[in-house]
Structures are given as C-alpha cells and as structure tokens.
C-alpha positions, 0 to 999 in steps of 0.5 A: 580524423580528430579525437573526441575530447572526453575529459569533461564528460565526467564533470558534466554528467556528475554536475547534471545529476547533482542538479537534477537531484537538487531540483527534484528535492526542491520540487518534492519539498514544496508539496503539501501532503495531507495529515496522517489519518487518525484512527476511528473507532468503528462499532459494528452492530450485530444483525439479528438473522432468523436462523441464528435464533433457532437451534438446529442439529445437523445429523450426519449419516454416520451418527444416525443409529444403526438399524 
C-alpha cells in the first residue's frame, strides 16, 4: 500500500487560507456603508396631567395622631 504524500499539504492549506482572506477583504472593501448618524436634538414636551396640578398628601397609618 503506497504512502500518502503529505509534503504539499501545508503550502496548499496556507495558500488557500491566504486566498480566502484576500477575497473576503476585497468583497468587504467594495461594500458601501451608510454615513455615521448625526446627533439629533430632541425636545420633549412636558404634558400636563390633571393629577400634577393638584396637591395631595398621603397619610400613612403611623403618621395619624394617636387616639
């Protein structure tokens, strides 16, 4: 049974990996990406809720006067 010649495997694997790396780099470099989004100043409007205009006091059971 003849021996399998593996002397060229290293250069084959390395060259194929280098080729794939170069091809992927070329493919990615041709992509056009959108420009970085600019910051937009947002002004939030305060809505008037009916319960915000009224003054309420919460009475806790422990704060009531003792009887």
